[in-house]
LUMBAVEX-724307 format. One line per 8 residues: number of its first residue (from 0); for each residue y, x, z of N, C-alpha, C. Coordinates in nm, 2 decimals, padded with zeros to 4 digits. Atoms other than C-alpha are relative to their C-alpha. Example, Ala and Ser with C-alpha at 12.3 -4.5 7.8 and 13.67 -1.06 7.14 Angstrom:
<atoms>
0) -00.12:00.09:00.00:-00.45:01.23:00.78:00.12:00.09:00.00; -00.11:-00.09:00.00:-00.11:01.37:00.71:00.11:-00.08:00.08;
</atoms>
This chain:
<atoms>
0) -00.03:00.17:-00.07:07.04:11.55:08.32:-00.14:-00.07:-00.15; 00.09:00.06:00.03:06.78:11.32:08.17:00.04:-00.15:00.02; -00.01:00.13:00.01:06.83:10.93:08.06:00.14:00.00:00.07; -00.20:00.03:-00.02:07.24:10.93:08.12:00.01:-00.14:-00.01; -00.05:00.24:00.06:07.38:10.57:08.18:00.19:00.06:-00.02; -00.16:-00.05:-00.01:07.75:10.76:08.21:00.03:00.14:00.01; -00.06:-00.13:-00.06:07.95:11.05:08.19:00.17:-00.02:-00.05; -00.12:00.01:00.11:08.31:11.11:08.13:00.09:00.12:00.07;
8) -00.08:-00.06:-00.06:08.60:11.32:08.22:00.14:00.02:-00.06; -00.12:00.05:00.06:08.94:11.36:08.27:00.08:00.13:-00.05; -00.13:-00.10:00.07:09.20:11.57:08.10:00.06:00.11:00.13; -00.12:-00.01:-00.07:09.44:11.60:08.34:-00.07:00.07:00.14; 00.06:-00.05:-00.13:09.25:11.74:08.67:-00.11:00.05:-00.03; 00.13:-00.15:00.04:08.93:11.89:08.49:-00.12:-00.12:00.09; 00.17:00.08:-00.03:08.68:11.58:08.66:-00.05:00.00:-00.06; 00.13:00.04:00.07:08.36:11.56:08.55:-00.09:-00.07:00.07;
16) 00.11:00.08:-00.05:08.08:11.29:08.62:-00.12:-00.03:-00.08; 00.09:00.03:00.09:07.79:11.23:08.50:-00.14:-00.08:00.08; 00.08:00.10:-00.10:07.54:10.93:08.64:-00.13:-00.01:-00.14; 00.18:00.02:00.10:07.13:10.92:08.53:-00.06:-00.14:00.05; 00.09:00.08:-00.11:06.88:10.67:08.61:-00.11:00.02:00.12; 00.10:-00.05:-00.12:06.67:10.88:08.82:00.05:00.14:00.05; -00.02:-00.13:-00.05:06.67:11.24:09.00:-00.07:00.09:-00.07; 00.12:-00.06:00.07:06.54:11.52:08.78:00.01:00.11:00.06;
24) -00.01:-00.21:00.00:06.44:11.88:08.81:-00.03:00.07:-00.13; 00.05:-00.12:00.14:06.43:12.15:08.56:00.01:00.12:00.08; 00.06:-00.23:-00.04:06.27:12.53:08.58:00.07:00.03:-00.08; 00.00:-00.12:00.12:06.48:12.77:08.46:-00.07:00.12:00.00; 00.16:-00.07:-00.01:06.16:12.94:08.34:00.06:00.21:00.00; 00.00:-00.15:-00.02:06.35:13.30:08.27:00.03:00.04:00.09; -00.07:-00.11:-00.11:06.49:13.39:08.61:-00.12:-00.13:00.09; 00.10:00.05:-00.05:06.18:13.12:08.78:00.07:-00.07:00.06;
32) -00.07:00.09:-00.06:06.44:12.89:08.94:00.00:-00.13:-00.02; 00.01:00.14:00.05:06.42:12.53:09.00:00.13:-00.13:00.07; -00.13:00.10:-00.03:06.70:12.28:09.03:-00.02:-00.16:00.01; 00.00:00.16:00.00:06.75:11.91:09.12:00.08:-00.07:-00.02; -00.13:00.06:00.01:07.00:11.70:08.98:00.01:-00.14:00.07; -00.02:00.12:-00.06:07.10:11.37:09.18:00.06:-00.08:-00.12; -00.05:00.09:00.10:07.17:11.04:09.00:00.14:00.01:-00.04; -00.17:-00.03:00.07:07.51:11.14:09.03:00.05:00.11:00.04;
40) -00.11:-00.10:-00.08:07.72:11.44:09.02:00.09:00.01:-00.10; -00.17:-00.02:00.02:08.05:11.53:08.98:00.07:00.16:00.04; -00.06:-00.16:-00.06:08.26:11.84:08.96:00.11:00.00:-00.06; -00.14:-00.03:00.05:08.66:11.98:08.87:-00.08:00.13:-00.08; -00.04:-00.16:00.07:08.62:12.24:08.59:00.09:00.03:-00.06; -00.06:-00.07:00.02:08.83:12.46:08.47:-00.07:00.14:-00.06; 00.09:-00.07:00.06:08.79:12.77:08.21:-00.10:00.12:00.08; 00.11:-00.11:-00.05:08.46:12.99:08.32:-00.01:-00.06:00.16;
48) -00.01:00.04:-00.12:08.49:12.79:08.66:-00.03:-00.18:00.04; 00.03:00.16:-00.06:08.31:12.47:08.82:00.00:-00.03:00.11; -00.01:00.00:-00.18:08.42:12.38:09.16:00.00:-00.13:00.06; 00.01:00.10:-00.11:08.39:12.11:09.44:-00.13:-00.08:-00.09; 00.15:00.05:00.03:08.02:12.05:09.26:-00.08:-00.08:00.04; 00.10:00.08:-00.03:07.81:11.77:09.38:-00.11:-00.07:-00.04; 00.10:00.07:00.08:07.46:11.64:09.33:-00.12:00.09:-00.04; 00.07:-00.10:00.08:07.30:11.99:09.23:-00.06:00.06:00.14;
56) 00.10:-00.10:-00.09:07.04:12.17:09.43:-00.08:00.12:-00.06; 00.07:-00.14:00.04:06.88:12.50:09.38:-00.11:00.01:00.15; 00.13:-00.06:-00.07:06.51:12.61:09.54:00.01:00.16:00.03; -00.02:-00.14:-00.04:06.58:12.91:09.76:-00.15:00.02:00.07; 00.05:-00.03:-00.09:06.30:13.02:09.91:-00.15:-00.12:00.02; 00.05:00.16:-00.05:06.11:12.67:10.08:00.12:-00.09:-00.02; -00.11:00.12:-00.03:06.45:12.50:10.07:00.05:-00.03:-00.08; -00.11:00.07:00.11:06.69:12.29:09.91:00.14:00.04:-00.04;
64) -00.17:00.00:00.00:07.05:12.44:09.86:00.09:-00.07:-00.09; -00.11:00.05:00.12:07.32:12.20:09.75:00.09:00.19:-00.05; -00.08:-00.09:00.09:07.53:12.40:09.51:00.13:-00.05:-00.02; -00.16:00.07:00.00:07.93:12.35:09.53:00.05:00.13:-00.09; -00.07:-00.10:00.06:08.03:12.67:09.31:-00.07:00.05:-00.12; 00.04:-00.13:00.08:07.97:12.84:08.95:00.08:00.05:-00.05; -00.14:-00.02:00.12:08.18:13.04:08.76:-00.08:00.16:-00.02; -00.03:-00.07:00.07:08.18:13.33:08.52:00.10:00.10:00.00;
72) -00.13:-00.15:-00.01:08.36:13.71:08.53:00.08:-00.05:-00.12; -00.08:00.00:00.10:08.62:13.70:08.33:00.06:00.14:00.02; 00.12:00.05:00.10:08.63:13.90:08.15:-00.15:00.05:00.00; 00.17:-00.02:00.00:08.26:13.91:08.08:-00.07:00.07:00.07; 00.12:-00.12:-00.07:07.98:14.07:08.25:-00.14:00.02:-00.05; 00.15:00.05:00.02:07.70:13.87:08.14:-00.03:-00.08:00.13; 00.07:00.07:-00.09:07.67:13.72:08.48:00.05:-00.11:00.09; -00.06:00.11:-00.07:07.72:13.40:08.65:-00.05:-00.04:00.14;
80) 00.01:00.01:-00.09:07.75:13.35:09.00:-00.03:-00.18:00.03; 00.03:00.13:-00.12:07.65:13.04:09.23:-00.01:00.03:00.07; -00.03:-00.05:-00.12:07.74:12.97:09.54:00.02:-00.17:00.09; -00.02:00.19:-00.06:07.69:12.69:09.83:00.08:00.03:00.11; -00.09:-00.02:-00.07:07.89:12.58:10.08:-00.01:00.08:00.17; 00.06:-00.09:-00.12:07.72:12.77:10.34:00.04:00.15:-00.01; -00.06:-00.12:00.03:07.88:13.09:10.17:-00.07:00.04:-00.06; 00.10:-00.06:00.03:07.56:13.20:10.04:00.04:-00.01:-00.15;
88) -00.02:00.01:00.15:07.55:13.32:09.65:-00.06:00.09:-00.03; 00.10:-00.09:00.10:07.31:13.41:09.38:00.09:00.01:-00.12; -00.01:-00.08:00.14:07.38:13.60:09.07:-00.07:00.02:-00.08; 00.11:00.04:00.07:07.19:13.57:08.79:00.11:00.05:-00.20; -00.06:-00.01:00.10:07.21:13.71:08.40:00.08:-00.14:-00.07; -00.02:00.13:00.05:07.41:13.41:08.20:-00.07:00.01:-00.13; 00.09:00.06:00.10:07.16:13.46:07.91:-00.11:-00.11:00.03; 00.13:00.10:-00.06:06.86:13.31:08.16:00.06:-00.14:-00.02;
96) -00.04:00.13:00.02:07.09:13.00:08.10:00.04:-00.10:-00.15; -00.03:00.06:00.17:07.13:13.00:07.71:-00.10:-00.13:-00.03; 00.08:00.04:00.05:06.97:12.75:07.50:-00.11:00.04:-00.08; 00.06:-00.07:00.08:06.73:12.85:07.27:-00.05:-00.16:-00.08; 00.01:00.07:00.07:06.79:12.62:07.01:-00.09:00.04:-00.13; 00.07:-00.05:00.11:06.56:12.65:06.71:00.14:00.03:-00.15; -00.10:00.03:00.11:06.75:12.77:06.38:-00.04:-00.08:-00.12; 00.03:00.07:00.09:06.80:12.58:06.09:-00.02:00.11:-00.15;
104) -00.03:-00.10:00.08:06.73:12.70:05.79:00.03:-00.03:-00.16; -00.08:00.07:00.13:06.95:12.68:05.45:-00.10:00.02:-00.10; 00.03:-00.03:00.13:06.84:12.64:05.12:00.09:00.02:-00.08; -00.16:-00.05:00.14:07.05:12.79:04.82:00.00:-00.11:-00.06; 00.01:00.11:00.12:07.11:12.52:04.61:00.08:00.07:-00.17; -00.06:-00.01:00.10:07.20:12.61:04.22:-00.01:-00.03:-00.10; -00.07:00.04:00.05:07.35:12.50:03.98:00.02:-00.18:-00.04; -00.02:00.12:-00.02:07.53:12.23:04.10:00.17:00.02:-00.04;
112) -00.17:00.02:00.03:07.88:12.09:04.00:00.09:-00.06:00.08; -00.10:00.12:-00.11:08.15:11.98:04.26:00.04:-00.09:-00.10; -00.06:00.13:-00.02:08.27:11.63:04.25:00.07:-00.03:00.05; -00.08:00.00:-00.15:08.54:11.53:04.43:-00.03:-00.20:-00.08; 00.02:00.13:-00.01:08.45:11.13:04.53:00.11:-00.07:00.09; -00.11:00.10:-00.06:08.72:10.87:04.63:-00.03:-00.09:00.07; 00.09:00.08:-00.09:08.62:10.69:04.96:00.14:-00.12:-00.02; -00.14:00.07:-00.07:08.85:10.35:05.03:-00.08:-00.10:00.05;
120) 00.05:00.13:-00.12:08.81:10.14:05.33:00.01:-00.07:-00.03; 00.01:00.15:00.04:08.71:09.77:05.24:00.02:-00.09:00.12;
</atoms>
């Protein structure tokens, strides 16, 4: 989601919410699927599962279908499952949703003397 206004997480219940300025659409290139995020997205999260999801729709054929559950197999099979309130479901490889972050270049520093520095609050 872009232009986030607010987000939160209630640890006791697993409730999560995200609010943004406008509805956004994203295409997952690896699987060729588009998803719409409403201005407010809510869900209950637990290990390997997102339940009672609202505000997210996926395009299937020519229709936008609401998603209400996402889960990953445990033990891992490398698959992620998406479910709709009508009982339809689709399974994709988890790798299709992983972020491709550029690797940071690490430079080796030589002849550096480690020094302890004391920081005092003023």
